[in-house]
LUMVEXVEX-447570 format. One record per atom (N, C-alpha, C, CB): x, y, z; chain; residue number from 1; atom name; residue in one letter. Coordinates in steps of 0.05 Angstrom, whole numbers, plus 5000, padded with zeros to 4 digits. Last residue first. Glycine has a CB too. Layout:
BEGIN
u_v_w_mol_seq_atom_type
X_Y_Z_A_NUM_CA_A;
...
! end
This chain:
BEGIN
u_v_w_mol_seq_atom_type
4098_0986_6931_A_79_N_X;
4094_0957_6937_A_79_CA_X;
4120_0943_6940_A_79_C_X;
4078_0944_6915_A_79_CB_X;
4069_1048_6939_A_78_N_X;
4094_1033_6938_A_78_CA_X;
4089_1005_6946_A_78_C_X;
4116_1046_6956_A_78_CB_X;
4027_1088_6901_A_77_N_X;
4029_1067_6921_A_77_CA_X;
4055_1052_6917_A_77_C_X;
4005_1047_6918_A_77_CB_X;
4045_1156_6890_A_76_N_X;
4039_1130_6880_A_76_CA_X;
4043_1109_6902_A_76_C_X;
4057_1123_6856_A_76_CB_X;
4062_1203_6910_A_75_N_X;
4033_1199_6910_A_75_CA_X;
4026_1171_6901_A_75_C_X;
4020_1219_6892_A_75_CB_X;
4116_1207_6901_A_74_N_X;
4107_1204_6929_A_74_CA_X;
4077_1198_6931_A_74_C_X;
4112_1230_6944_A_74_CB_X;
4118_1213_6845_A_73_N_X;
4127_1188_6857_A_73_CA_X;
4118_1185_6886_A_73_C_X;
4158_1187_6856_A_73_CB_X;
4105_1257_6815_A_72_N_X;
4083_1243_6828_A_72_CA_X;
4092_1218_6843_A_72_C_X;
4062_1235_6808_A_72_CB_X;
4130_1317_6802_A_71_N_X;
4139_1290_6808_A_71_CA_X;
4117_1277_6825_A_71_C_X;
4167_1291_6824_A_71_CB_X;
4102_1358_6751_A_70_N_X;
4103_1350_6779_A_70_CA_X;
4112_1321_6783_A_70_C_X;
4076_1355_6793_A_70_CB_X;
4093_1374_6701_A_69_N_X;
4120_1369_6708_A_69_CA_X;
4124_1359_6736_A_69_C_X;
4137_1394_6703_A_69_CB_X;
4040_1388_6696_A_68_N_X;
4048_1363_6684_A_68_CA_X;
4077_1355_6690_A_68_C_X;
4044_1364_6654_A_68_CB_X;
4000_1410_6746_A_67_N_X;
4026_1415_6734_A_67_CA_X;
4036_1389_6722_A_67_C_X;
4046_1428_6754_A_67_CB_X;
3950_1411_6774_A_66_N_X;
3952_1401_6746_A_66_CA_X;
3978_1408_6732_A_66_C_X;
3930_1412_6730_A_66_CB_X;
3948_1469_6815_A_65_N_X;
3942_1442_6809_A_65_CA_X;
3948_1436_6780_A_65_C_X;
3912_1436_6815_A_65_CB_X;
4004_1510_6833_A_64_N_X;
3976_1505_6834_A_64_CA_X;
3971_1475_6827_A_64_C_X;
3960_1523_6815_A_64_CB_X;
4056_1530_6834_A_63_N_X;
4049_1509_6816_A_63_CA_X;
4019_1505_6812_A_63_C_X;
4061_1483_6825_A_63_CB_X;
4056_1569_6875_A_62_N_X;
4063_1576_6848_A_62_CA_X;
4054_1556_6827_A_62_C_X;
4093_1580_6846_A_62_CB_X;
4040_1537_6919_A_61_N_X;
4025_1561_6911_A_61_CA_X;
4031_1568_6882_A_61_C_X;
4031_1585_6929_A_61_CB_X;
4082_1500_6921_A_60_N_X;
4055_1491_6914_A_60_CA_X;
4036_1514_6906_A_60_C_X;
4042_1476_6938_A_60_CB_X;
4123_1534_6937_A_59_N_X;
4125_1521_6911_A_59_CA_X;
4097_1511_6902_A_59_C_X;
4145_1497_6912_A_59_CB_X;
4105_1546_6989_A_58_N_X;
4105_1567_6968_A_58_CA_X;
4108_1556_6940_A_58_C_X;
4128_1587_6974_A_58_CB_X;
4112_1494_7013_A_57_N_X;
4086_1507_7012_A_57_CA_X;
4085_1528_6989_A_57_C_X;
4080_1520_7039_A_57_CB_X;
4167_1485_7009_A_56_N_X;
4148_1466_6998_A_56_CA_X;
4121_1479_6993_A_56_C_X;
4144_1442_7016_A_56_CB_X;
4184_1529_7040_A_55_N_X;
4193_1526_7012_A_55_CA_X;
4174_1507_6997_A_55_C_X;
4222_1515_7010_A_55_CB_X;
4162_1517_7090_A_54_N_X;
4154_1542_7076_A_54_CA_X;
4161_1540_7046_A_54_C_X;
4167_1566_7088_A_54_CB_X;
4191_1470_7101_A_53_N_X;
4161_1470_7100_A_53_CA_X;
4151_1494_7084_A_53_C_X;
4149_1469_7128_A_53_CB_X;
4244_1489_7104_A_52_N_X;
4236_1470_7082_A_52_CA_X;
4205_1469_7079_A_52_C_X;
4246_1442_7088_A_52_CB_X;
4232_1550_7137_A_51_N_X;
4250_1531_7125_A_51_CA_X;
4238_1515_7103_A_51_C_X;
4260_1513_7145_A_51_CB_X;
4168_1557_7168_A_50_N_X;
4196_1565_7164_A_50_CA_X;
4210_1543_7148_A_50_C_X;
4210_1570_7191_A_50_CB_X;
4100_1582_7163_A_49_N_X;
4120_1561_7165_A_49_CA_X;
4148_1573_7162_A_49_C_X;
4115_1540_7144_A_49_CB_X;
4065_1621_7152_A_48_N_X;
4064_1612_7179_A_48_CA_X;
4086_1591_7184_A_48_C_X;
4037_1600_7186_A_48_CB_X;
4065_1629_7098_A_47_N_X;
4082_1646_7114_A_47_CA_X;
4082_1640_7144_A_47_C_X;
4073_1675_7110_A_47_CB_X;
4026_1594_7081_A_46_N_X;
4054_1586_7077_A_46_CA_X;
4072_1604_7094_A_46_C_X;
4062_1590_7048_A_46_CB_X;
3980_1624_7092_A_45_N_X;
3984_1598_7106_A_45_CA_X;
4014_1590_7104_A_45_C_X;
3966_1576_7095_A_45_CB_X;
3988_1665_7055_A_44_N_X;
3986_1671_7084_A_44_CA_X;
3992_1646_7100_A_44_C_X;
3958_1683_7091_A_44_CB_X;
3983_1637_7007_A_43_N_X;
4009_1650_7014_A_43_CA_X;
4010_1656_7044_A_43_C_X;
4013_1676_6997_A_43_CB_X;
3929_1622_7011_A_42_N_X;
3950_1602_7010_A_42_CA_X;
3977_1613_7017_A_42_C_X;
3951_1589_6982_A_42_CB_X;
3905_1672_7008_A_41_N_X;
3902_1656_7033_A_41_CA_X;
3924_1635_7034_A_41_C_X;
3874_1644_7034_A_41_CB_X;
3918_1686_6955_A_40_N_X;
3928_1702_6978_A_40_CA_X;
3926_1687_7004_A_40_C_X;
3911_1728_6979_A_40_CB_X;
3891_1644_6926_A_39_N_X;
3920_1647_6925_A_39_CA_X;
3930_1663_6949_A_39_C_X;
3928_1661_6899_A_39_CB_X;
3843_1608_6923_A_38_N_X;
3848_1628_6944_A_38_CA_X;
3878_1633_6946_A_38_C_X;
3836_1620_6971_A_38_CB_X;
3841_1570_6882_A_37_N_X;
3818_1586_6888_A_37_CA_X;
3823_1610_6906_A_37_C_X;
3797_1569_6900_A_37_CB_X;
3892_1549_6877_A_36_N_X;
3876_1551_6853_A_36_CA_X;
3852_1570_6858_A_36_C_X;
3865_1523_6846_A_36_CB_X;
3910_1547_6929_A_35_N_X;
3921_1567_6911_A_35_CA_X;
3905_1571_6886_A_35_C_X;
3950_1561_6905_A_35_CB_X;
3884_1501_6948_A_34_N_X;
3877_1527_6958_A_34_CA_X;
3886_1549_6940_A_34_C_X;
3890_1530_6986_A_34_CB_X;
3912_1461_6918_A_33_N_X;
3883_1465_6914_A_33_CA_X;
3874_1493_6924_A_33_C_X;
3867_1443_6929_A_33_CB_X;
3964_1467_6939_A_32_N_X;
3958_1468_6910_A_32_CA_X;
3929_1475_6905_A_32_C_X;
3966_1441_6897_A_32_CB_X;
3955_1459_6994_A_31_N_X;
3961_1486_6984_A_31_CA_X;
3958_1488_6954_A_31_C_X;
3990_1492_6992_A_31_CB_X;
3942_1404_6998_A_30_N_X;
3924_1425_7009_A_30_CA_X;
3929_1452_6997_A_30_C_X;
3927_1426_7040_A_30_CB_X;
3988_1380_6974_A_29_N_X;
3961_1376_6963_A_29_CA_X;
3942_1398_6973_A_29_C_X;
3951_1350_6971_A_29_CB_X;
4032_1399_7006_A_28_N_X;
4031_1403_6977_A_28_CA_X;
4002_1401_6966_A_28_C_X;
4049_1382_6963_A_28_CB_X;
4019_1379_7057_A_27_N_X;
4021_1408_7052_A_27_CA_X;
4018_1414_7023_A_27_C_X;
4049_1418_7062_A_27_CB_X;
4017_1323_7045_A_26_N_X;
3995_1337_7057_A_26_CA_X;
3996_1367_7052_A_26_C_X;
3995_1331_7087_A_26_CB_X;
4068_1312_7024_A_25_N_X;
4044_1307_7007_A_25_CA_X;
4020_1322_7019_A_25_C_X;
4038_1277_7006_A_25_CB_X;
4101_1325_7069_A_24_N_X;
4104_1339_7043_A_24_CA_X;
4078_1336_7026_A_24_C_X;
4127_1327_7028_A_24_CB_X;
4082_1288_7107_A_23_N_X;
4080_1316_7112_A_23_CA_X;
4081_1332_7086_A_23_C_X;
4102_1325_7131_A_23_CB_X;
4097_1240_7082_A_22_N_X;
4068_1246_7087_A_22_CA_X;
4064_1275_7092_A_22_C_X;
4058_1229_7110_A_22_CB_X;
4153_1246_7083_A_21_N_X;
4139_1244_7058_A_21_CA_X;
4109_1250_7061_A_21_C_X;
4143_1216_7047_A_21_CB_X;
4164_1249_7140_A_20_N_X;
4172_1271_7121_A_20_CA_X;
4157_1270_7095_A_20_C_X;
4202_1269_7116_A_20_CB_X;
4107_1231_7181_A_19_N_X;
4134_1226_7170_A_19_CA_X;
4139_1246_7148_A_19_C_X;
4138_1197_7161_A_19_CB_X;
4078_1286_7218_A_18_N_X;
4076_1261_7202_A_18_CA_X;
4104_1254_7194_A_18_C_X;
4056_1265_7177_A_18_CB_X;
4080_1336_7239_A_17_N_X;
4085_1313_7257_A_17_CA_X;
4078_1287_7244_A_17_C_X;
4068_1316_7282_A_17_CB_X;
4030_1369_7200_A_16_N_X;
4056_1367_7212_A_16_CA_X;
4057_1344_7232_A_16_C_X;
4063_1393_7226_A_16_CB_X;
3978_1370_7181_A_15_N_X;
3999_1360_7163_A_15_CA_X;
4026_1357_7177_A_15_C_X;
4002_1379_7141_A_15_CB_X;
3942_1386_7221_A_14_N_X;
3934_1366_7201_A_14_CA_X;
3958_1354_7187_A_14_C_X;
3916_1380_7181_A_14_CB_X;
3966_1424_7253_A_13_N_X;
3958_1399_7265_A_13_CA_X;
3949_1377_7245_A_13_C_X;
3936_1404_7285_A_13_CB_X;
3977_1463_7208_A_12_N_X;
3998_1450_7225_A_12_CA_X;
3989_1424_7238_A_12_C_X;
4008_1469_7245_A_12_CB_X;
3934_1487_7185_A_11_N_X;
3947_1465_7170_A_11_CA_X;
3967_1450_7188_A_11_C_X;
3961_1476_7146_A_11_CB_X;
3877_1498_7226_A_10_N_X;
3904_1506_7218_A_10_CA_X;
3917_1482_7204_A_10_C_X;
3921_1515_7242_A_10_CB_X;
3809_1516_7216_A_9_N_X;
3830_1499_7226_A_9_CA_X;
3856_1508_7215_A_9_C_X;
3824_1469_7219_A_9_CB_X;
3781_1559_7197_A_8_N_X;
3768_1542_7217_A_8_CA_X;
3787_1521_7229_A_8_C_X;
3745_1527_7205_A_8_CB_X;
3798_1591_7156_A_7_N_X;
3808_1597_7183_A_7_CA_X;
3795_1580_7205_A_7_C_X;
3805_1625_7189_A_7_CB_X;
3785_1578_7105_A_6_N_X;
3765_1594_7120_A_6_CA_X;
3774_1601_7148_A_6_C_X;
3738_1579_7122_A_6_CB_X;
3828_1546_7091_A_5_N_X;
3824_1572_7077_A_5_CA_X;
3805_1590_7093_A_5_C_X;
3814_1568_7049_A_5_CB_X;
3817_1502_7123_A_4_N_X;
3842_1517_7127_A_4_CA_X;
3839_1545_7115_A_4_C_X;
3866_1502_7114_A_4_CB_X;
3769_1484_7102_A_3_N_X;
3770_1492_7130_A_3_CA_X;
3795_1508_7136_A_3_C_X;
3770_1467_7148_A_3_CB_X;
3785_1472_7049_A_2_N_X;
3765_1493_7054_A_2_CA_X;
3765_1503_7083_A_2_C_X;
3737_1484_7046_A_2_CB_X;
3821_1429_7057_A_1_N_X;
3830_1454_7046_A_1_CA_X;
3811_1476_7052_A_1_C_X;
3834_1451_7016_A_1_CB_X;
! end
């Protein structure tokens, strides 16, 4: 998250081209944390995306971290 916020790397090579669930979790986690400390930067990163990825990203900006209503099913180990 800190490298993305500082502009040292881009979120796309880190989080895109994964399977759909992994991509969601990657964007969601990085942006939630970034929005807690750098909201404007998080919005800028989200605006680099289109469609569903942008929607996922902007929702994470609004939610930030520690939302008790967040669906954690993708974060849990599936057995």
